C-alpha positions, 0 to 999 in steps of 0.5 A, a space after each residue: 042813475 045818480 044817488 040823488 035821483 035814486 033817493 027822489 024815486 025810492 026814498 032815503 030809507 031804501 038808499 040808506 039800507 042799501 049802504 048799511 047792508 054793505 058797511 055792516 057786512 064789513 071790509 075785513 080786518 081794516 074795519 076792526 076799529 072803524 065806526 060803521 055808522 060814521 063810515 056809512 054816512 061817509 059812503 052816503 056823502 061819496 055817493 051823493 057827490 058822485 065821488 069815484 077814484 079815477 085810480 085807487 090810491 091816488 088823490 081825486 078832487 071832491 066835486 060835491 057841495 061845500 056842506 058835504 065836504 065840511 061834513 066829511 071833514 067833521 066825520 073824519 075828525 070823530 074817528 081817527 081810525 078812518 085814516 086807514 081807509 082814506 086820506 083827505 087834503 082839505 086845502 085842495 079838496 082831494 081824497 084818496 081811498 083804499 081799494 076796499 072803499 072803492 070796491 064798496 062804492 062800486 058794489 053799492 052803485 051796482 045794487 042801487 042800479 039793480 034795485 032800479 032795474 027791478 022797479 023800473 017796469 021796463 024803463 030802459 035808459 042805458 043798454 050796455 052790450 057786448 057780443 061774440 060773433 062768427 065770420 069767415 071774413 077776417 076782422 083785420 079788413 074792418 067790421 063792415 066787411 067782416 059781417 058781410 060773410 055768408 056765414 056771419 052770425 051773432 053767437 052770444 050777446 050779454 047786456 046790462 040795463 041801466 048799469 045793473 046786473 048782466 043778462 045774456 042771450 045764447 043765440 047759438 043754443 037757440 035763445 031768441 031776443 026779447 021784444 023789449 031789448 029788440 025795441 030798445 036797439 031802435 029806440 032813440 030814447 035809449 042810449 046804447 053803449 059798448 067798448 069799441 061800439 062800432 063793432 056792436 052797432 054794425 054787427 047788430 045792424 047786419 044781424 037785425 037785417 038778416 033776422 028781418 029779411 023775410 019781411 024786408 023791414 030793413 035792407 043792410 045793402 042799401 045802407 041802413 044801419 042802427 043810428 050812431 046818434 043813439 050810441 056812445 063808445 066807452 073806448 072813446 071815453 076812455 081814450 079821452 082820459 088818456 087810458 088804453 084803447 084795449 079793454 084788457 089794458 084799460 081794466 088793468 090801469 083802472 085796477 078794476 076788481 073784475 077784469 077781462 078774462 085771459 082765456 078770451 083769445 083762445 076761445 075766440 079762435 075756437 068758436 068765432 073763427 073757422 077751423 081747419 078740417 081734420 080727421 080728428 074733428 070730423 072734417 068740420 070747418 067750425 066749432 059749435 057749442 056742442 063740440 066742447 060744452 065746457 069751453 062754451 060755458 067759459 066763453 059765455 062767462 067771458 062774454 058776460 065779464 066783458 059787459 061787466 068790465 065795460 060798465 065798470 069802466 064807463 062809471 069811471 070815465 063818464 064822471 065828466 060830461 063831454 062837450 056837444 062838439 065832441 059828441 057831434 064829431 063822434 056821430 059825424 065820424 060814424 056816419 062817414 064810416 057808414 057811408 064809406 068811399 067808392 073804389 075804382 075796382 078796375 084800377 085797383 085790380 090792374 094795379 095789383 096785377 101790374 105789380 105782380 107781373 112787374 115784380 116777376 120780371 125784376 125777379 127773373 132779371 135778378 136771377 139771371 144777373 146773379 145766377 142765384 137760385 133764390 136772390 131773395 135769400 139775404 145770405 145768398 145775396 150778401 155772399 154774391 155782393 161781397 164777391 162783386 164789390 170786393 169786400 165783406 157785406 155783413 148787412 143789407 138794411 135800407 140804410 146800407 143800400 144807399 152806401 152800397 149803391 155808391 161803390 157798386 158798379 155794373 151788375 152789382 149796381 143793377 141788382 141793388 136797384 132791383 132790390 130797392 124797387 122790389 122793397 117799395 110797397 106800392 100796392 099795399 094800399 091796393 091790396 088793403 082796398 081789395 080785402 076790405 071792399 064791401 058788397 056796395 063797392 065801397 070801403 068803410 070804417 077807414 077812420 078811428 075817432 080819437 085815435 091819438 092822445 090829442 084827439 086826432 083821427 087815426 087811419 084804419 085799413 087803407 090808412 087815408 092819412 098817409 096816401 102817397 102824393 102824386 106829382 106826375 104832370 100827366 097823371 090822367 094819362 097814367 091812370 088811363 094806361 092802368 085802367 086799360 090793363 096794358 102793362 107794356 104800354 105803361 112800362 114804355 111811358 113810365 119806367 118806374 112802375 112801382 112809383 107810378 102805381 103808388 102815385 095813382 093810389 089817390 085816384 082809386 077813390 072815386 066820388 059817385 056820379 055828379 059829385 066831386 071828392 075834395 082833398 084838403 089839409 091844414 096848412 102849417 098847422 103846428 107852426 100856426 098854433 104855436 105862434 098864436 099860443 105864444 103870441 110870436 107876432 112876426 110869425 103871425 104876420 107871415 101867416 097873415 101875408 104870403 105864408 112863406 114861413 120857411 123863408 121868413 124863419 131862415 131870414 130871421 135865423 141868418 139875419 138877412 132880408 126874406 127876399 134873399 131866400 130863394 126856393 133853392 137857397 140852402 138856407 131855406 132848406 135849413 129854415 124848413 127843417 128847423 120849422 118842422 123839427 123845433 117848434 115843440 121843444 125839439 133839438 138836435 135829435 129832432 133835426 136828425 129824425 127830420 133828415 138833418 144828417 141826410 142833408 149833410 149837416 154836422 152835429 155842430 151845424 145842427 146845434 147852431 140851427 137850434 140856437 139860431 131858431 130859438 133866438 129868432 122865436 123867444 116868445 115860443 121858447 118862453 111858452 115852453 117854460 111857462 107851460 112846463 112850470 104850470 104843469 109841474 105846479 098843478 101836479 105838485 099842488 093839485 090846484 088849478 092853473 091857467 097858462 095863456 088860454 090853457 087850464 091845467 087841472 089834476 083829477 086824481 093822478 091824471 093831469 088834464 089840460 083844457 084847450 080853447 075848444 073845450 077839449 081836455 087832453 089827459 095825461 095819466 100818471 105812468 105806473 
């Protein structure tokens, strides 16, 4: 609720009295010479304008009206001592406030919310939630699998109505949820919020279904979930400001008065995870509140504090509205995760078994060749290889294996080949699938919305964004071999079992009957965007035509016709690595990361490639400099700058860049 809305509902007098109660209470020694009446009016202006420092002590743009800003300047001029509490920059309309002032604003807003909470007669607009749970399933396999354990339960639930005082249900001790709050969870007019809201939403969905199991009101197994369109994730909103996605770290960066309690991890392990049965604990498999009432008291406090921190963070990160597109993308993301993807479980299980049996064969061969009891021991293996190769082997890293393979022969070379094969993680994704597969035969929750600073999705659990490519011409045959469970036949047809299983990972995801899974990706997206932003016309013409940017880039770099650059031409390889490494101001270091040295390129050759690429793309080079200058000027002057189709703006100590889509990228000042 805004200050203006509060005044319209309850009047100017109650609004001013609430402010006065805090101002005249004082803020410590800092206020000895400050005029309380002037401070009260300044605080009222801040509240009416919705002013909140993204971070205390840094300049934040004042978004109120001109009349409010000029009144603020006039008030400051009448009390010079006010400068001890705040700084105002008239030219850029920016203000920084002391910690005491920000704390006062937060406390007054909380009191206003409490008053509204008391007077609203059951009208709930926003319900902020945090829960503590128990499950014998591991949370690392995702919340959907986590809450399917037979012993899953919600122990505690703290909540805040409309940003007001935090209340709590102690379900583990017999509390029952009120009809008011239960109805609010279903009510589309009530916005539900949480930090990492998917955890609360899915756990509550499962719990509500268990509560209503007797009358069959909702069925979790058939896909019913609390509607994500009624939820908003404060963690995602924080990520949009470039803040950490951890509640603890986010509170620290924002320097909140009340931060997440450090005792939480130990308490979660004690109450929310199974415990090992011992004689000392009476052979119990989990701890109940009665097993340690003092710890339970602190756990309840921890649960309430998390809601308080989430509400405080939300007040800071919702100072601007997100676009409707962002909102719809978040809802779509949640519905995709709720739906999940079906897994071909026979293929998954056979792939894991094949790998175990094949690795056992390789281990046995390795023991026979080396005579070592444990060829997995790096020290034993280094000593054996040193004797075989005739020199001291001090390291067995991924890079050193390549060099050793070149000089090793006979048994030593075969052992190195075996070790290289064993190091491949061909079944990691299959085991991740098996760990996360739910009762409906699907894996859920594999995408994280706004998982990176740029707003791109991040992968979770199986990591869909880095699935191995499949290049086998007879992929269907290989898949049928694994489905049949015949390892001997598969080995006979495909010598490299780990590589075969790796290429089949994508085929473990299956569409339901009558549907098809479509695999798609943006084509050369980074190269296209940078060319469009910079207006590098020759590149845009390539993309409008055959799209062969590696060949076209090489032709420009080496001053030849593009038709001369064939697929096997070494110049194409140089053009490709340059395109992948250099578009966003990369240089020799970027070329090395992209495998320049592995291609046999020397330092001087890589320097020439950088120079040739930049000479071929002068408008992109100019774009780099113009964008850097716009960012620097915005940071130094706190005045908006437009560069190309981008808008640069300072919000406190956060540099924000508006993209053509309307999305803002945020870069907070590093501590």
